[in-house]
C-alpha atoms as one frame of an Amber mdcrd trajectory, in Angstrom:
protein
 113.639  89.797 123.066 113.678  93.396 124.195 110.586  94.498 126.117 109.282
  97.469 124.151 105.640  97.582 125.181 103.975 100.401 123.233 103.112 103.516
 125.199  99.821 104.083 123.447  99.173 107.385 125.152 102.338 109.147 124.032
 101.635 111.262 120.984 104.009 110.807 118.068 103.303 112.420 114.737 104.173
 110.004 111.952 106.878 111.463 109.668 105.395 113.073 106.564 101.908 112.852
 108.100  99.862 115.855 109.132 100.224 116.216 112.935  97.080 116.324 115.008
  96.319 119.775 116.456  97.045 119.822 120.169  93.394 120.636 120.892  92.191
 117.249 119.664  94.880 115.005 121.161  93.201 114.582 124.558  89.729 113.888
 123.085  91.323 111.395 120.713  93.090 109.653 123.593  89.719 109.361 125.334
  88.130 107.962 122.188  90.868 105.357 121.820  90.584 104.427 125.480  86.885
 103.688 124.978  87.728 101.561 121.929  90.414  99.538 123.737  90.290  95.960
 124.965  93.300  94.477 126.800  93.747  90.704 126.877  96.936  89.984 128.814
  99.812  91.123 126.542  97.492  92.083 123.689  96.009  95.566 123.260  93.173
  95.681 120.742  91.388  98.711 119.289  87.959  98.682 117.673  88.815 101.755
 115.646  89.994 102.981 112.255  93.784 102.643 112.109  94.023 106.134 110.587
  93.164 107.523 114.030  95.331 105.119 116.028  98.611 105.018 114.088  99.599
 108.678 114.639  99.158 108.135 118.389 101.119 104.894 118.538 104.765 104.199
 119.260 106.867 101.292 120.492 105.894  98.508 118.094 108.858  96.480 116.838
 107.263  95.047 113.696 104.190  95.482 111.526 102.753  92.172 110.322  99.541
  92.804 108.423  97.242  91.977 105.522  95.576  95.199 104.326  92.754  95.390
 101.766  93.996  94.846  98.216  91.071  96.438  96.362  89.885  93.171  94.746
  86.312  93.523  96.125  86.198  90.038  97.579  83.055  90.911  99.556  81.047
  91.082  96.310  81.855  87.489  95.305  79.381  84.653  95.663  81.967  82.437
  97.333  85.518  82.313  98.626  87.402  79.648  96.718  86.172  77.742  93.699
  84.408  74.571  92.676  83.384  71.998  95.272  85.889  73.465  97.756  84.383
  76.970  97.770  83.125  78.537 100.996  79.781  80.357 100.535  80.110  84.111
 100.884  76.922  84.208 102.965  79.110  83.278 105.922  80.485  86.808 105.818
  78.674  90.099 106.292  78.337  92.264 103.202  80.923  95.016 103.389  82.818
  97.426 101.175  86.154  97.216 102.972  87.943  95.671  99.970  86.515  97.773
  97.131  89.754  99.716  96.794  93.337  99.564  98.101  94.279 101.723 101.042
  95.556 105.197 100.209  99.311 105.624  99.637  99.412 108.046 102.585  97.960
 105.381 104.874 100.426 102.794 103.608 103.205 105.244 104.480 101.781 105.512
 108.008 101.667 101.727 108.309 105.276 101.373 107.207 106.442 104.131 109.571
 104.750 102.476 112.558 107.596 100.002 113.248 111.174  99.326 112.126 110.344
  95.935 110.575 107.478  95.272 108.196 105.771  92.235 106.664 102.846  93.329
 104.488 100.733  90.848 102.560  99.472  92.092  99.215 102.523  94.281  98.731
 102.352  93.374  95.045  99.196  95.524  94.824 101.063  98.598  96.069 104.024
 100.753  95.053 106.497  99.424  97.603 110.266  99.966  97.778 112.533  97.289
  96.284 112.970  94.284  98.566 115.384  91.369  98.667 112.928  89.353 100.780
 109.405  88.557  99.705 107.649  85.888 101.773 105.788  83.559  99.421 102.890
  81.452 100.651 102.169  78.576  98.244  98.571  77.578  99.025  98.724  74.331
  97.007  95.555  75.674  95.483  93.320  74.595  92.602  90.761  76.485  90.546
  90.788  80.134  89.551  92.327  81.639  92.681  96.011  82.504  92.934  98.463
  79.695  93.611 100.478  81.928  95.963 100.171  85.047  98.062 103.067  87.471
  98.457 104.142  89.458 101.496 106.490  92.390 100.933 109.084  92.839 103.670
 112.029  95.065 104.523 113.898  92.082 106.004 117.551  91.725 105.074 117.438
  88.206 103.713 116.545  86.315 100.538 113.090  85.354  99.287 111.483  82.606
 101.342 108.593  80.255 100.496 106.261  78.065 102.523 103.824  75.440 101.256
 100.689  75.360 103.377  97.490  73.986 101.869  94.526  76.385 102.047  92.082
  75.355  99.353  88.460  76.088 100.288  87.373  73.399 102.758  90.683  71.507
 102.251  93.086  73.006 104.776  96.346  71.853 106.295  96.001  70.412 109.801
  92.212  70.887 109.409  92.687  74.435 110.649  89.311  76.162 111.103  88.316
  78.816 108.591  85.242  80.976 108.218  85.739  83.964 110.508  86.901  86.303
 107.715  86.821  86.102 103.892  90.586  86.636 103.565  91.597  84.804 106.728
  95.221  83.633 106.824  96.281  80.352 108.455  97.813  80.574 111.908 100.663
  78.363 110.696 101.565  80.805 107.932 101.475  83.816 110.249 103.678  82.000
 112.783 106.131  81.310 109.959 106.120  85.006 109.012 106.715  86.163 112.586
 109.522  83.606 112.855 111.421  85.459 110.121 111.596  88.649 112.204 114.752
  89.477 114.191 115.039  87.769 117.560 114.715  91.019 119.513 111.231  91.781
 118.141 108.853  91.788 121.090 105.702  93.662 120.041 103.815  92.921 116.808
 101.398  95.471 115.321  98.566  94.615 112.916  96.632  97.738 111.805  94.181
  95.594 109.764  93.561  92.875 112.330  90.433  91.304 110.809  89.543  88.199
 112.800  92.832  88.262 114.698  95.001  85.547 113.145  98.200  87.590 113.472
  97.376  88.152 117.139  96.774  84.449 117.728 100.126  83.636 116.111 101.851
  86.293 118.224 100.339  84.856 121.418 101.417  81.321 120.510 104.956  82.560
 119.856 105.161  84.497 123.113 105.069  87.995 121.585 103.084  91.030 122.634
 100.489  92.277 120.183  98.658  95.453 119.222  95.716  94.980 116.863  93.427
  97.521 115.212  90.137  96.632 113.503  87.283  98.997 112.669  84.596  96.356
 111.966  82.873  95.481 115.260  81.891  91.942 114.202  85.443  91.024 113.167
  86.851  92.794 116.239  84.691  90.686 118.556  85.832  87.526 116.767  89.473
  88.588 117.161  88.986  89.178 120.889  87.468  85.728 121.299  90.180  83.969
 119.297  93.030  85.728 121.109  91.455  84.995 124.493  91.118  81.328 123.490
  94.748  81.274 122.320  95.922  82.156 125.826  93.945  79.200 127.186  95.820
  76.713 125.001  99.019  74.955 126.138 102.207  76.524 124.796 104.458  74.154
 122.850 107.372  74.893 120.497 106.990  78.639 120.879 110.359  79.509 119.388
 110.491  77.369 116.256 112.811  78.805 113.633 111.378  79.425 110.157 113.394
  76.460 108.870 111.954  74.165 111.547 108.445  75.389 110.794 109.038  74.843
 107.073 109.909  71.202 107.730 106.763  70.760 109.826 104.358  72.536 107.488
 105.372  71.400 104.010 103.585  68.398 102.609
């Protein structure tokens, strides 16, 4: 892997985005510095990604799960039937009342050469030969699969990884975020990136699952999350990930598929 640690203090106007006036660049750098937490090879920002992305360069891949606009925070539970997780576990919030703006999606896609974006089916994305399909082995009213749009130059790929309310593969903990992804699925996604990808960017970090997967796989990580409660959870989970022993860090997607499918 090529070491391309982001220089987060080098201003780069995102193509087609309105450049920041020079007069506000230094104050913005100071604001981002105050919002920053560094945990080894992970740089985390408790900030709105709209402020951070135009200042960021050097990420090799975006791997993220932005809001879809399905208003999941208004639901009584996450999941259905006896396997549902009560929504009272999560703070009331309006973060998923609408999709992100097309201009922000353009900024996200311009932030790195490679992109894996969950919920791409909710957005007007370019044609892709490679969608990553997560089959949740689900029951009830929720979707059987979730789709991640990518710009990877390969065919569609699918993983089966059970994530059905309280019934979860490998008994993986859940409850830190209403749309939390499994670590195993995010590792599988990162494993599909080119071998020279070193630094992963997640502009909608949530509770930090992408960061945990990046740490386990030996990648550097930049995460952005505006909600303080979720940001603190992400910091804790990423710090705990570094404390765990590192095994099988470089599994190929095919090897992971064999391990994870039931």
